VMD Tcl script that builds the backbone (N, CA, C; Angstrom):
set m [mol new atoms 174]
animate dup $m
set s [atomselect $m all]
$s set {name element resname resid chain x y z} {
  {N N MET 1 A 23.157 37.899 -24.666}
  {CA C MET 1 A 22.612 36.573 -24.908}
  {C C MET 1 A 22.806 35.679 -23.687}
  {N N GLU 2 A 23.987 35.758 -23.121}
  {CA C GLU 2 A 24.316 34.920 -21.959}
  {C C GLU 2 A 23.411 35.237 -20.767}
  {N N THR 3 A 23.174 36.523 -20.527}
  {CA C THR 3 A 22.355 36.905 -19.372}
  {C C THR 3 A 20.896 36.480 -19.552}
  {N N THR 4 A 20.413 36.465 -20.774}
  {CA C THR 4 A 19.031 36.037 -21.004}
  {C C THR 4 A 18.875 34.560 -20.654}
  {N N ILE 5 A 19.833 33.747 -21.047}
  {CA C ILE 5 A 19.783 32.313 -20.750}
  {C C ILE 5 A 19.873 32.103 -19.241}
  {N N ASP 6 A 20.750 32.853 -18.570}
  {CA C ASP 6 A 20.904 32.731 -17.121}
  {C C ASP 6 A 19.614 33.108 -16.399}
  {N N SER 7 A 19.011 34.212 -16.809}
  {CA C SER 7 A 17.785 34.636 -16.135}
  {C C SER 7 A 16.645 33.672 -16.439}
  {N N PHE 8 A 16.626 33.116 -17.657}
  {CA C PHE 8 A 15.592 32.151 -18.017}
  {C C PHE 8 A 15.726 30.878 -17.178}
  {N N SER 9 A 16.951 30.396 -16.985}
  {CA C SER 9 A 17.165 29.198 -16.179}
  {C C SER 9 A 16.824 29.494 -14.706}
  {N N PHE 10 A 17.087 30.709 -14.264}
  {CA C PHE 10 A 16.725 31.098 -12.891}
  {C C PHE 10 A 15.208 31.056 -12.713}
  {N N VAL 11 A 14.486 31.548 -13.717}
  {CA C VAL 11 A 13.023 31.526 -13.666}
  {C C VAL 11 A 12.521 30.090 -13.654}
  {N N LEU 12 A 13.137 29.219 -14.440}
  {CA C LEU 12 A 12.738 27.810 -14.464}
  {C C LEU 12 A 12.967 27.145 -13.111}
  {N N VAL 13 A 14.109 27.400 -12.504}
  {CA C VAL 13 A 14.413 26.831 -11.190}
  {C C VAL 13 A 13.428 27.358 -10.154}
  {N N LEU 14 A 13.134 28.639 -10.217}
  {CA C LEU 14 A 12.162 29.246 -9.298}
  {C C LEU 14 A 10.787 28.612 -9.503}
  {N N TRP 15 A 10.403 28.417 -10.753}
  {CA C TRP 15 A 9.111 27.799 -11.070}
  {C C TRP 15 A 9.050 26.367 -10.541}
  {N N GLN 16 A 10.162 25.633 -10.620}
  {CA C GLN 16 A 10.209 24.273 -10.075}
  {C C GLN 16 A 9.982 24.293 -8.569}
  {N N PHE 17 A 10.629 25.215 -7.875}
  {CA C PHE 17 A 10.452 25.317 -6.421}
  {C C PHE 17 A 9.004 25.643 -6.068}
  {N N VAL 18 A 8.407 26.572 -6.815}
  {CA C VAL 18 A 7.010 26.943 -6.563}
  {C C VAL 18 A 6.093 25.754 -6.829}
  {N N SER 19 A 6.335 25.030 -7.909}
  {CA C SER 19 A 5.517 23.860 -8.238}
  {C C SER 19 A 5.621 22.792 -7.163}
  {N N ILE 20 A 6.834 22.533 -6.699}
  {CA C ILE 20 A 7.034 21.533 -5.648}
  {C C ILE 20 A 6.338 21.969 -4.368}
  {N N ALA 21 A 6.427 23.254 -4.022}
  {CA C ALA 21 A 5.767 23.758 -2.817}
  {C C ALA 21 A 4.251 23.599 -2.920}
  {N N ILE 22 A 3.689 23.910 -4.081}
  {CA C ILE 22 A 2.244 23.761 -4.283}
  {C C ILE 22 A 1.849 22.293 -4.193}
  {N N LEU 23 A 2.641 21.419 -4.792}
  {CA C LEU 23 A 2.367 19.982 -4.767}
  {C C LEU 23 A 2.385 19.451 -3.338}
  {N N ILE 24 A 3.389 19.836 -2.564}
  {CA C ILE 24 A 3.471 19.393 -1.159}
  {C C ILE 24 A 2.271 19.901 -0.382}
  {N N THR 25 A 1.871 21.154 -0.607}
  {CA C THR 25 A 0.711 21.715 0.086}
  {C C THR 25 A -0.552 20.932 -0.246}
  {N N VAL 26 A -0.743 20.619 -1.523}
  {CA C VAL 26 A -1.923 19.855 -1.939}
  {C C VAL 26 A -1.917 18.472 -1.296}
  {N N ILE 27 A -0.758 17.827 -1.259}
  {CA C ILE 27 A -0.658 16.495 -0.650}
  {C C ILE 27 A -0.982 16.563 0.837}
  {N N VAL 28 A -0.446 17.559 1.531}
  {CA C VAL 28 A -0.704 17.700 2.973}
  {C C VAL 28 A -2.189 17.939 3.228}
  {N N PHE 29 A -2.808 18.838 2.453}
  {CA C PHE 29 A -4.243 19.092 2.630}
  {C C PHE 29 A -5.065 17.850 2.303}
  {N N GLY 30 A -4.644 17.088 1.298}
  {CA C GLY 30 A -5.327 15.844 0.960}
  {C C GLY 30 A -5.267 14.844 2.091}
  {N N ILE 31 A -4.095 14.706 2.699}
  {CA C ILE 31 A -3.945 13.779 3.821}
  {C C ILE 31 A -4.808 14.223 4.991}
  {N N LYS 32 A -4.823 15.530 5.272}
  {CA C LYS 32 A -5.661 16.044 6.360}
  {C C LYS 32 A -7.136 15.758 6.095}
  {N N LEU 33 A -7.558 15.935 4.842}
  {CA C LEU 33 A -8.949 15.694 4.475}
  {C C LEU 33 A -9.312 14.218 4.646}
  {N N VAL 34 A -8.422 13.336 4.222}
  {CA C VAL 34 A -8.661 11.896 4.373}
  {C C VAL 34 A -8.744 11.523 5.847}
  {N N LEU 35 A -7.872 12.086 6.677}
  {CA C LEU 35 A -7.910 11.790 8.109}
  {C C LEU 35 A -9.207 12.278 8.739}
  {N N LYS 36 A -9.672 13.465 8.333}
  {CA C LYS 36 A -10.953 13.971 8.832}
  {C C LYS 36 A -12.090 13.054 8.417}
  {N N LEU 37 A -12.031 12.568 7.174}
  {CA C LEU 37 A -13.063 11.667 6.665}
  {C C LEU 37 A -13.091 10.371 7.464}
  {N N PHE 38 A -11.900 9.808 7.757}
  {CA C PHE 38 A -11.839 8.589 8.563}
  {C C PHE 38 A -12.396 8.834 9.959}
  {N N LYS 39 A -12.067 9.985 10.530}
  {CA C LYS 39 A -12.560 10.315 11.863}
  {C C LYS 39 A -14.086 10.438 11.843}
  {N N LEU 40 A -14.618 11.071 10.803}
  {CA C LEU 40 A -16.058 11.227 10.662}
  {C C LEU 40 A -16.735 9.870 10.508}
  {N N MET 41 A -16.156 9.005 9.680}
  {CA C MET 41 A -16.718 7.669 9.491}
  {C C MET 41 A -16.697 6.889 10.808}
  {N N ASP 42 A -15.607 7.034 11.557}
  {CA C ASP 42 A -15.476 6.327 12.831}
  {C C ASP 42 A -16.525 6.818 13.830}
  {N N SER 43 A -16.729 8.131 13.892}
  {CA C SER 43 A -17.720 8.664 14.828}
  {C C SER 43 A -19.126 8.256 14.408}
  {N N GLN 44 A -19.375 8.185 13.111}
  {CA C GLN 44 A -20.675 7.747 12.610}
  {C C GLN 44 A -20.910 6.282 12.969}
  {N N THR 45 A -19.878 5.470 12.858}
  {CA C THR 45 A -19.975 4.057 13.226}
  {C C THR 45 A -20.258 3.927 14.720}
  {N N GLN 46 A -19.573 4.730 15.510}
  {CA C GLN 46 A -19.776 4.725 16.970}
  {C C GLN 46 A -21.223 5.100 17.297}
  {N N LEU 47 A -21.738 6.106 16.616}
  {CA C LEU 47 A -23.114 6.562 16.831}
  {C C LEU 47 A -24.100 5.451 16.478}
  {N N ASN 48 A -23.846 4.780 15.352}
  {CA C ASN 48 A -24.733 3.692 14.945}
  {C C ASN 48 A -24.700 2.543 15.945}
  {N N ARG 49 A -23.537 2.250 16.499}
  {CA C ARG 49 A -23.434 1.184 17.507}
  {C C ARG 49 A -24.244 1.545 18.748}
  {N N GLU 50 A -24.147 2.799 19.163}
  {CA C GLU 50 A -24.902 3.231 20.345}
  {C C GLU 50 A -26.403 3.137 20.094}
  {N N LYS 51 A -26.844 3.552 18.906}
  {CA C LYS 51 A -28.268 3.455 18.564}
  {C C LYS 51 A -28.714 1.997 18.550}
  {N N LEU 52 A -27.881 1.114 18.012}
  {CA C LEU 52 A -28.199 -0.299 17.945}
  {C C LEU 52 A -28.302 -0.902 19.349}
  {N N LYS 53 A -27.388 -0.532 20.216}
  {CA C LYS 53 A -27.442 -1.018 21.604}
  {C C LYS 53 A -28.713 -0.550 22.296}
  {N N LYS 54 A -29.075 0.699 22.056}
  {CA C LYS 54 A -30.302 1.255 22.653}
  {C C LYS 54 A -31.514 0.469 22.181}
  {N N LEU 55 A -31.572 0.216 20.877}
  {CA C LEU 55 A -32.707 -0.532 20.324}
  {C C LEU 55 A -32.748 -1.959 20.851}
  {N N GLN 56 A -31.615 -2.569 21.016}
  {CA C GLN 56 A -31.580 -3.952 21.501}
  {C C GLN 56 A -31.990 -4.031 22.972}
  {N N SER 57 A -31.641 -2.998 23.740}
  {CA C SER 57 A -31.972 -3.016 25.160}
  {C C SER 57 A -33.450 -2.743 25.417}
  {N N GLU 58 A -34.136 -2.135 24.459}
  {CA C GLU 58 A -35.550 -1.826 24.648}
  {C C GLU 58 A -36.460 -3.013 24.432}
}
mol reanalyze $m
mol bondsrecalc $m
mol representation Tube
mol addrep $m
């Protein structure tokens, strides 16, 4: 009986570590995705400014 409880608690602790690792991975990928999105928006804004300058100079 004692060993079953010990192994069960070990599995729970292991599951907690796996869950935390997955959560951290998801958060890191989310942050990377948001940064890429900001970079894309910034480059799009830069492109629009250049097009606007071209149109104004013509």
